[in-house]
C-alpha positions in Angstrom: 7.1 2.3 1.9 8.0 -0.1 -0.9 10.0 -3.2 -0.5 13.0 -3.4 -2.8 13.5 -6.5 -4.9 15.1 -9.3 -2.9 14.5 -7.6 0.5 13.1 -9.8 3.2 11.9 -9.0 6.7 10.8 -5.5 7.9 11.3 -2.6 5.6 14.2 -0.4 6.8 13.6 3.3 7.4 14.7 5.4 4.4 15.2 9.1 4.4 14.7 11.3 1.4 17.8 11.9 -0.7 17.2 15.6 -1.3 17.6 18.3 1.3 16.9 22.0 1.2 19.2 24.0 3.6 19.1 27.8 3.6 17.3 27.8 0.2 20.1 25.7 -1.4 19.5 22.0 -2.5 21.8 19.1 -1.8 21.5 15.3 -2.3 22.9 12.8 0.2 25.1 9.7 -0.6 25.1 6.3 1.0 28.1 7.5 3.0 25.9 10.3 4.5 27.8 13.0 2.6 25.9 16.0 1.2 26.6 17.0 -2.4 25.8 20.5 -3.6 24.6 23.2 -3.3 22.3 23.4 -6.3 19.8 26.2 -7.1 16.7 23.9 -6.9 15.7 20.4 -6.4 15.4 19.7 -10.2 19.1 20.7 -10.6 20.1 18.5 -7.7 18.1 15.5 -9.2 19.9 16.0 -12.5 23.3 16.1 -10.8 22.5 12.9 -8.9 21.4 11.2 -12.2 24.7 12.2 -13.8 26.6 10.8 -10.9 24.7 7.5 -11.0 25.2 6.9 -14.7 27.4 3.8 -15.4 30.8 4.8 -16.7 30.0 3.5 -20.2 26.9 5.7 -20.4 28.9 8.7 -19.3 31.3 8.2 -22.3 28.3 8.0 -24.7 26.7 11.1 -23.2 29.9 13.1 -23.6 29.7 12.6 -27.4 26.0 13.2 -27.7 26.0 16.6 -26.0 
């Protein structure tokens, strides 16, 4: 496992963010909430990217699409 920038000490255990449950895909948040379902992992990854975009980037993407 990789150490994040600025981390010191032992590396904490990190679970994967994407989960397949009954052939549906979800991603988990820091608050341990599952978001989904999505058809496949690629769709879940794109949804997570959209959620993580800074607010200013979201405004620009709205006009570009």
